[in-house]
C-alpha positions in Angstrom: 49.9 86.7 -37.5 51.1 90.3 -37.7 49.8 92.0 -40.9 51.4 95.2 -42.2 49.7 97.6 -44.6 50.0 101.1 -45.9 46.5 102.7 -46.0 47.7 106.3 -45.7 48.7 106.7 -49.3 46.9 109.6 -50.9 45.8 107.6 -53.9 44.3 104.9 -51.6 42.4 107.5 -49.6 40.7 108.7 -52.8 39.0 105.3 -53.1 37.4 105.4 -49.7 34.0 106.6 -51.1 33.8 104.0 -53.9 31.8 100.8 -53.6 33.3 97.3 -54.2 33.4 96.5 -57.9 31.3 93.6 -59.2 33.0 91.6 -62.0 31.2 88.7 -63.8 31.7 86.4 -66.8 28.4 85.5 -68.3 27.2 84.2 -71.7 25.8 86.8 -74.0 25.2 86.4 -77.8 26.6 82.9 -77.7 30.0 83.4 -75.9 31.4 84.2 -72.5 31.8 88.0 -72.0 33.2 90.2 -69.2 30.9 92.5 -67.3 32.1 95.2 -64.8 29.3 96.6 -62.6 26.8 95.3 -65.1 28.5 96.9 -68.1 29.9 94.7 -70.8 33.6 95.4 -71.1 36.2 94.3 -73.7 38.6 92.0 -71.9 41.9 93.6 -72.6 44.4 93.5 -69.7 47.9 95.0 -69.9 51.1 94.0 -68.1 54.7 95.0 -68.4 58.0 94.2 -66.6 58.0 98.0 -66.0 54.3 98.5 -65.4 54.8 102.0 -63.9 56.7 103.1 -67.0 54.2 101.5 -69.4 51.0 102.6 -67.7 50.8 106.1 -69.2 51.0 104.5 -72.6 48.3 102.0 -71.7 46.1 104.9 -70.5 46.6 106.8 -73.8 45.6 103.7 -75.7 42.4 103.4 -73.7 43.4 100.3 -71.7 41.8 100.4 -68.3 42.7 97.0 -66.8 46.2 96.4 -65.6 47.8 93.2 -64.3 50.5 93.7 -61.6 52.2 90.5 -60.7 52.5 89.7 -57.0 54.8 87.0 -55.7 53.4 86.0 -52.3 56.9 85.2 -51.1 57.7 89.0 -51.0 54.8 89.5 -48.5 56.0 86.9 -46.0 59.3 88.1 -44.6 59.2 85.9 -41.5 56.9 83.1 -40.2 54.9 85.6 -38.1 54.4 88.4 -40.5 52.4 89.2 -43.7 53.4 92.5 -45.2 51.0 93.8 -47.9 52.6 97.3 -48.2 54.6 96.6 -51.3 51.4 95.5 -53.2 49.4 98.4 -51.9 52.2 100.8 -53.0 52.3 99.3 -56.5 48.6 99.7 -57.0 48.5 103.2 -55.5 51.3 104.4 -57.7 49.6 103.0 -60.8 46.4 104.8 -59.8 48.3 108.0 -59.7 49.3 107.4 -63.3 45.9 106.1 -64.3 43.1 107.1 -62.0 40.5 105.1 -63.9 42.4 101.8 -63.7 41.1 98.5 -62.6 43.4 95.6 -61.5 43.4 91.9 -62.2 46.5 90.9 -60.3 48.5 87.7 -61.1 49.2 86.1 -57.8 52.1 83.7 -57.6 52.0 81.1 -54.9 55.8 81.1 -54.2 57.4 80.4 -50.9 60.1 82.6 -49.4 63.7 81.5 -48.8 63.3 80.9 -45.1 60.5 78.5 -45.8 62.7 76.4 -48.2 65.4 76.3 -45.6 63.1 75.3 -42.8 61.3 72.6 -44.7 63.7 70.9 -47.1 61.7 67.6 -47.1 58.7 69.5 -48.6 60.6 70.4 -51.8 60.5 68.7 -55.2 62.9 65.9 -55.9 63.5 64.6 -59.4 64.0 61.1 -60.8 66.5 62.6 -63.3 69.7 64.3 -62.2 69.8 68.1 -62.3 72.6 69.9 -64.1 75.5 70.8 -61.8 77.0 73.6 -63.9 73.9 75.8 -64.3 70.5 76.6 -62.9 67.7 74.7 -64.5 65.9 77.9 -65.5 66.5 81.6 -65.6 68.1 83.2 -62.5 65.8 84.5 -59.8 64.6 88.0 -60.5 63.5 90.7 -58.1 60.8 92.9 -59.6 60.3 96.2 -57.7 56.7 96.2 -58.8 55.5 93.1 -57.0 58.1 91.0 -55.3 60.3 88.0 -56.2 59.2 86.6 -59.5 59.9 83.3 -61.2 62.5 82.1 -58.7 62.8 78.9 -60.7 65.7 77.3 -59.0 66.4 73.8 -57.6 64.4 74.2 -54.4 60.7 74.5 -55.1 57.8 73.1 -53.1 56.1 69.9 -54.0 52.4 70.3 -54.9 51.9 67.1 -52.9 53.2 68.8 -49.7 50.4 69.3 -47.2 52.5 71.9 -45.5 53.0 73.9 -48.7 49.3 73.8 -49.6 48.1 74.7 -46.1 50.7 77.5 -45.5 50.1 79.2 -48.9 46.3 78.7 -48.7 46.4 80.5 -45.3 48.5 83.3 -46.8 46.3 83.6 -49.9 43.2 83.7 -47.7 44.7 86.5 -45.6 45.7 88.4 -48.7 42.2 88.3 -50.3 40.5 89.2 -47.0 42.9 92.1 -46.5 42.2 93.5 -50.0 38.5 92.9 -49.7 38.5 95.1 -46.5 40.6 97.7 -48.1 39.7 100.6 -50.4 41.2 98.6 -53.3 38.0 96.5 -53.3 36.5 99.1 -55.7 39.3 98.5 -58.2 40.3 94.8 -58.0 38.3 92.7 -60.4 39.7 89.4 -59.3 42.9 87.3 -59.4 44.8 85.0 -61.7 46.3 82.4 -59.4 49.6 80.8 -60.5 52.3 78.4 -59.4 54.8 76.2 -61.0 57.1 77.3 -63.8 56.4 80.9 -64.7 53.2 80.7 -62.7 51.6 78.6 -65.5 51.0 75.4 -63.5 53.8 73.6 -65.3 55.2 71.4 -62.6 58.5 72.7 -61.1 61.6 71.0 -62.7 59.4 69.3 -65.2 62.1 68.2 -67.6 63.9 66.3 -64.8 61.0 63.9 -64.1 59.5 65.2 -60.8 58.3 64.4 -58.2 59.8 61.5 -56.2 59.7 63.4 -52.9 58.3 61.9 -49.8 55.2 64.1 -49.9 54.4 62.7 -53.3 55.0 59.1 -52.2 52.7 59.7 -49.2 50.1 61.2 -51.5 50.1 58.7 -54.3 51.9 55.6 -53.0 53.7 54.3 -56.1 56.0 56.8 -57.9 57.8 55.4 -60.9 61.6 55.7 -61.2 63.5 57.2 -64.2 63.6 54.0 -66.1 59.9 53.4 -65.7 59.1 56.9 -66.9 61.4 56.9 -69.9 61.0 53.3 -71.2 57.8 52.3 -73.0 56.7 49.1 -74.6 55.4 50.5 -77.9 57.1 53.7 -78.9 54.9 56.5 -77.6 52.4 54.0 -76.1 52.5 52.1 -72.9 51.1 48.6 -72.5 48.4 48.4 -69.8 49.3 44.8 -69.2 52.8 45.6 -68.1 52.9 49.3 -67.4 49.6 49.9 -65.6 51.3 51.2 -62.5 53.1 54.0 -64.4 50.0 54.8 -66.4 48.0 55.1 -63.2 50.7 57.3 -61.6 50.4 59.9 -64.4 46.6 59.9 -64.2 46.7 60.5 -60.5 49.6 62.9 -60.7 47.7 65.2 -63.0 44.2 64.8 -61.6 44.7 64.3 -57.9 47.8 66.5 -57.4 48.2 69.1 -60.1 44.5 69.8 -60.8 43.4 69.5 -57.2 46.0 71.9 -56.1 44.7 74.5 -58.6 41.1 73.9 -57.4 42.1 74.2 -53.7 43.6 77.6 -54.2 41.1 79.1 -56.7 38.2 78.2 -54.4 39.6 80.6 -51.8 39.2 83.6 -54.1 35.5 83.0 -54.5 34.9 82.0 -50.9 36.6 85.1 -49.5 34.9 87.5 -51.9 31.4 86.2 -51.6 31.7 85.3 -55.3 32.2 89.0 -56.2 35.6 88.6 -57.8 36.8 86.8 -60.9 39.2 83.9 -60.6 41.3 82.4 -63.4 44.4 80.4 -64.2 46.9 79.5 -66.9 45.8 76.0 -68.0 44.6 73.6 -70.7 47.6 74.0 -72.9 47.0 70.9 -75.0 48.8 71.9 -78.1 52.5 72.7 -78.4 53.4 71.6 -74.9 56.8 70.1 -74.3 57.4 67.5 -71.5 53.7 67.1 -71.5 53.6 64.1 -69.3 55.7 65.6 -66.6 54.6 69.3 -66.7 51.6 69.5 -69.0 48.0 70.2 -68.4 46.6 66.8 -68.6 43.5 67.2 -66.4 41.6 69.8 -68.4 38.1 68.5 -67.6 38.5 69.1 -63.9 39.5 72.7 -64.5 36.9 73.4 -67.2 34.1 72.0 -65.1 35.0 74.0 -62.0 32.2 76.6 -61.5 34.5 78.9 -59.5 37.0 79.3 -62.3 35.8 82.1 -64.6 38.6 82.5 -67.1 41.5 80.5 -68.7 44.7 82.1 -70.0 47.5 80.9 -72.3 50.2 82.3 -74.4 49.8 81.6 -78.1 52.2 79.6 -80.2 56.0 79.8 -79.5 56.7 78.1 -82.9 60.4 78.8 -83.8 61.5 79.7 -87.3 63.0 77.1 -89.5 64.6 79.7 -91.7 68.4 79.0 -91.8 70.2 81.6 -89.7 67.1 83.1 -88.2 67.6 84.5 -84.7 65.6 83.0 -81.8 62.4 84.9 -81.4 62.7 86.6 -84.8 59.0 86.2 -85.6 58.7 82.5 -86.1 58.6 82.4 -89.9 58.1 78.9 -91.2 58.9 78.0 -94.8 58.5 74.9 -96.9 61.2 73.0 -98.8 61.0 75.6 -101.7 61.4 78.5 -99.4 57.7 79.6 -99.6 56.3 81.2 -96.4 53.8 79.0 -94.7 53.1 81.2 -91.8 54.5 83.5 -89.0 53.9 82.3 -85.5 55.0 85.6 -83.9 56.0 89.1 -84.8 54.2 91.8 -86.8 51.6 90.3 -89.0 51.9 86.9 -87.4 49.2 84.3 -87.4 50.3 82.3 -84.3 47.8 79.6 -83.3 46.3 79.2 -79.9 47.6 76.4 -77.7 44.2 75.7 -76.1 41.0 74.2 -77.6 39.0 77.4 -77.7 35.6 75.8 -78.4 36.0 73.7 -75.3 36.6 76.8 -73.2 33.6 78.5 -74.8 31.3 75.5 -74.2 32.2 75.5 -70.5 31.6 79.2 -70.1 35.2 80.2 -69.6 36.4 83.5 -70.9 39.7 83.0 -72.7 42.6 85.4 -72.4 45.3 85.0 -75.1 48.6 86.2 -73.6 50.1 88.3 -76.4 53.8 88.7 -75.4 55.4 89.3 -78.8 56.9 92.5 -80.1 55.1 95.3 -81.9 56.7 97.4 -84.7 57.7 99.9 -81.9 60.1 97.3 -80.4 62.0 95.6 -83.2 64.3 93.6 -80.9 63.4 89.9 -80.5 
């Protein structure tokens, strides 16, 4: 495999005399805490769609940890080449703006277009028909600060696909090895590994009842059809006497496919860094999760008990406002029948609840990152 990199950048050369950074999560004073080179550090990490533009502001605010988002599909232009230059250029340019910065990149396990074309039988297939007049999600977006992001279209790889897992594991392993051997090892604290919708491990095309592809049938055997998924004996409850096969499918789908895929990829980070780097994921959204059977996080125990996963991340509540005429994303004010304010999920002064069970994360020694992606008073637009 031909690997391309750009080690000549001036900002990269300045790192040459620095030692690899050591990042750890360990329990202190009754809770998991972040330590960088033995020094306890407040775990505040900043990201922006325009990270270069925002970084000077983050620096002025005293934020030292940045999260560039790298879609691995951007680094695999053809079957025989990995090209890491874009990622190196992003981090080098951020160091020019913020020489003291550390990185906790979010790495998305997305496949390039040529892979989709070459392996159509490895893609997700759904039991429910997809809309013909629109794309299921937002249009694909090219971010100049890390590659193709959130290409959530109709042609996404099945987590049950052996080829997908092996190909992306090979690329992730090469990426981590490359960065470990580069000067950036003194500034990379670890990686947040993501796939699925928005990189949050929600199964691709979740609201259309995935995945009835051949790889899934090969992996699990029985895969229920649309009627079996959407028809139950007792309202929200299934009858084990008559629906045991469907019940068992969902258990195996979440435990043996979704959770195991996460564990396979996250182990790579620890193995290739001799346990020097942090590794984490979006997961354990057990509250406020739509389509939870098809795209939820229903194997939390396997993730929480994984010693090689150091932190868990989740956005907080997306509760919409019930105020008549309120614009979408306008703060999430919720009122009772008399018009009295009950709370504000988002927006300035909001009290939005967490979507994870925080005490469970704490008991398992996982540091929790709450993704705060609402507006501040400086940006009044929803």
